[in-house]
Structures are given as C-alpha cells and as structure tokens.
C-alpha positions in Angstrom: -14.0 -14.3 14.3 -10.9 -12.7 15.8 -7.7 -12.1 13.9 -4.7 -10.7 15.8 -1.6 -9.6 13.8 1.7 -9.0 15.4 4.0 -6.7 13.3 6.5 -3.9 13.5 6.4 -0.6 11.7 10.0 -1.2 10.6 9.3 -4.6 9.1 9.1 -4.6 5.2 7.4 -8.0 5.1 4.7 -6.7 7.5 3.4 -4.2 5.0 3.4 -6.8 2.2 1.7 -9.3 4.6 -0.9 -6.7 5.4 -1.7 -6.3 1.7 -2.0 -10.0 1.1 -4.2 -10.6 4.2 -6.4 -7.7 3.1 -6.8 -9.3 -0.3 -8.0 -12.5 1.3 -10.3 -10.7 3.7 -11.9 -8.7 0.9 -13.0 -11.9 -0.8 -14.1 -13.6 2.4 -17.9 -14.1 2.6 -18.0 -13.3 6.3 -15.6 -10.3 6.2 -18.0 -8.1 8.3 -17.8 -10.7 11.1 -14.0 -10.5 11.3 -12.4 -8.3 13.9 -8.7 -7.5 13.2 -6.5 -6.3 16.0 -2.9 -5.0 15.4 -0.5 -6.1 18.0 2.9 -4.6 18.8 6.3 -6.2 18.2 9.8 -4.7 18.0 12.4 -6.2 15.8 15.1 -4.1 17.4 14.0 -2.6 20.8 17.5 -1.4 21.5 17.6 0.9 18.5 18.1 4.6 19.4 15.2 7.0 18.9 17.0 8.3 15.8 19.8 6.5 14.0 22.1 8.9 12.1 22.9 6.5 9.3 21.0 4.9 6.4 19.1 1.6 6.4 22.0 0.2 4.4 24.5 1.3 6.9 22.4 0.1 9.8 22.0 -3.4 8.5 25.6 -3.8 7.3 27.2 -2.3 10.4 24.8 -3.2 13.2 23.5 -6.5 11.9 26.8 -7.6 10.3 25.4 -8.1 6.8 27.5 -7.2 3.7 26.4 -4.2 1.7 26.0 -6.3 -1.3 23.8 -8.7 0.6 21.7 -5.8 1.9 21.3 -4.2 -1.5 20.2 -7.5 -3.0 17.7 -8.0 -0.2 16.4 -4.4 -0.8 16.0 -5.1 -4.6 14.1 -8.4 -3.9 11.7 -6.9 -1.4 11.1 -3.8 -3.5 10.0 -6.0 -6.4 7.7 -8.1 -4.2 6.2 -5.0 -2.7 5.6 -3.5 -6.1 3.6 -6.6 -7.1 1.3 -5.8 -4.1 0.9 -2.1 -5.2 3.5 -0.7 -2.7 6.3 1.7 -3.7 9.2 1.0 -1.3 12.0 3.5 -1.2 14.9 2.1 0.9 17.2 5.0 -0.1 15.0 7.5 1.7 14.0 5.3 4.6 14.7 6.8 8.1 15.9 4.3 10.7 14.1 4.9 14.0 13.0 3.1 17.1 9.3 2.1 16.7 8.2 2.1 20.3 6.4 5.5 20.2 4.8 4.5 16.9 3.4 1.4 18.6 2.1 3.6 21.5 0.3 5.8 18.9 -1.1 2.6 17.4 -2.6 1.6 20.8 -4.1 5.1 21.1 -5.6 4.7 17.6 -7.0 1.2 18.6 -8.7 2.7 21.6 -10.4 5.2 19.3 -11.4 2.8 16.6 -8.9 3.8 13.9 -6.1 1.3 14.5 -6.0 0.0 10.9 -5.9 3.5 9.4 -3.0 4.5 11.6 -1.2 1.2 11.0 -1.5 1.7 7.2 -0.2 5.3 7.6 2.7 4.3 9.7 3.9 1.6 7.3 3.4 3.9 4.3 5.3 6.8 6.0 8.2 4.5 6.8 8.6 2.5 3.6 7.2 4.7 0.9 7.6 8.3 2.0 10.9 8.5 3.9 9.3 9.9 7.0 10.9 9.5 10.4 8.3 7.5 12.3 10.3 8.0 15.5 9.7 11.8 15.3 6.9 13.2 17.5 5.7 15.7 14.8 5.5 13.0 12.2 3.5 10.8 14.6 1.2 13.7 15.5 0.6 14.4 11.8 -0.3 10.7 11.2 -2.6 10.6 14.2 -4.5 13.8 13.4 -4.9 12.8 9.7 -6.6 9.6 11.0 -9.0 11.6 13.1 -7.4 11.6 16.5 -7.4 14.8 18.6 -4.0 16.5 18.4 -4.1 17.1 22.2 -4.6 13.4 22.8 -1.7 12.4 20.5 0.7 14.9 22.1 -0.4 13.9 25.6 0.2 10.3 24.8 3.6 10.8 23.2 4.7 13.2 25.9 4.0 10.6 28.6 4.4 6.8 29.1 0.8 6.2 28.1 0.3 2.8 26.4 3.9 1.8 27.1 2.7 -1.1 29.3 0.3 -2.2 26.6 3.1 -2.3 24.0 5.3 -4.3 26.3 2.4 -6.6 27.1 1.9 -7.3 23.3 5.6 -8.1 23.0 5.5 -10.4 26.1 2.4 -12.1 24.8 4.2 -12.8 21.5 7.1 -14.3 23.3 4.7 -16.5 25.4 3.0 -18.0 22.4 6.3 -18.6 20.6 6.3 -15.8 18.1 9.9 -15.0 17.1 9.3 -13.2 13.8 6.7 -11.0 12.1 4.3 -10.6 10.6 2.5 -13.3 12.6 -1.3 -13.8 12.2 -3.4 -15.6 14.9 -7.0 -16.6 14.0 -9.3 -17.3 16.9 -6.3 -18.3 19.1 -6.3 -21.6 17.2 -4.4 -21.0 14.0 -1.0 -19.3 13.6 0.3 -18.1 10.3 3.9 -16.9 10.1 5.1 -14.5 7.5 3.7 -12.7 4.5 2.1 -15.7 3.0 0.2 -15.7 -0.3 -3.3 -14.4 -0.2 -4.6 -17.9 -1.0 -3.2 -19.3 2.2 -5.0 -16.6 4.2 -8.2 -17.4 2.4 -8.0 -21.1 3.2 -7.2 -20.3 6.8 -10.1 -18.0 7.2 -12.5 -20.5 5.6 -11.3 -23.3 7.7 -11.5 -21.3 11.0 -15.0 -20.1 10.1 -16.3 -23.6 9.3 -14.9 -25.0 12.6 -16.4 -22.1 14.6 -19.7 -22.4 12.8 -20.5 -26.0 12.2 -23.6 -26.9 10.2 -26.6 -27.2 12.6 -28.8 -30.2 11.9 -32.5 -29.5 12.2 -34.5 -32.8 12.8 -37.5 -31.8 14.9 -37.6 -35.4 15.9 -38.4 -36.6 12.4 -36.0 -38.5 10.0 -36.5 -37.5 6.4 -35.9 -39.6 3.3 -32.3 -39.9 2.2 -30.1 -41.7 -0.3 -26.9 -43.3 0.6 -24.3 -45.8 -0.7 -26.7 -48.7 -0.4 -29.6 -47.0 -2.1 -32.5 -44.7 -1.2 -35.0 -45.0 1.7 
C-alpha cells in the first residue's frame, strides 16, 4: 500500500501530523507492506533564503497577523505538539526558505533514508533552532543520516533535484492540495491536516480491505451454511 505525504519543513502541523500518522502506522497489522513517500510542498516559496527577523515578526509583518494572534497560535500549537512528545521552541526558530531542504530530502529518498532526514529537518527547525536554509546545517543533517558528505554538498551546490521538488508542488496543485500536511493513500483517499491517530488508523484499515478483498475458495463445491431462513 502506498502512502504519499505532502508537507513542508516550516509547517508546525506537519511534524504533529507525522507523529500521529506514525502512531497509527505502528499499530497497523500490515505496517511492513506500507510504503511511505514524503513529497515536497512550500508554504511560502517567495521567502528569502534567510529572513533576518523572528518567526513572530515574519508572521505579523509579512502575513499581516497581529502579534497577539501569533503568540496565541504559538502557545496553542506548542501545547498540541507537547502532547505528541515534541518540544517546539518558536522563540529560537530560524525563518528560512525550505527549497534546499526539500532537495536534500529528495536526495535522501533516492538513498533510502527519506524518513530519517524528514524527521531530522523538522526537529532541527522546530525543536533546536537550527537554520534549515543553511548549507552547513543541511550537510550535517544529511551526513548524520548516512549520506555521503560529497553527495550532499554536490547536490546543494547545484540545481540537482530542483525539478523533482517543483514536480511535487505541481502535482499537489493538480490534485487539489492547498494546505499541508496532506496524506494520500493508494491514490484513492486523501486526508487533510494533522488528524487524530484514530482517523489514520481507520483510513489505513479501509484502504487495505478494499485493496485486498476476501477471496472465496469454492473449488466447485458449495458447503453447508446457515442463513436468516435456517441451515442447509
């Protein structure tokens, strides 16, 4: 079963959604038969590589939100994240364009460590105040995940995987995704947002049952059964 997840490194609900989906997947009987693919999405593709201000200043000045509104949002999200075992630190968060982080993620996918790098990118951004738009930070994340430093530097120093990132974003637009996280199961079911783990569990169960209907073995012989009108 295929699960594709569109998300952005700078999306706080994407990290929470990742945790909730993982909780559902851990309890799924067919977990080993599920292939998870992380897809790229940018909430603000026009963001400079490095924004000099804080996240509070960015949202209040660039997005037009009041500082009180932003602070309230931070408090709410921090509390929700804590319930999932995450330690968000919005005061230390570095605002940065996520395009290069997504290119690193595509490199990691090609080497079989996409989930490890995705986790590290989200944690670096929201929990550790690291600049995920900085080349050295991204190199450190890639190497820690097992990627060759030369491959990471060669990728970040070129336009490698840029087309793949843009393709993910275009694909999201084509299937009507306008917010993340967004989960697509077997290209049949779409789940928008960081839904409760129970919803992911139900979706996985339903998708699996539809893809693997019970096979009836008859061998040309009808066995005895009981029904509403009695037994044969």
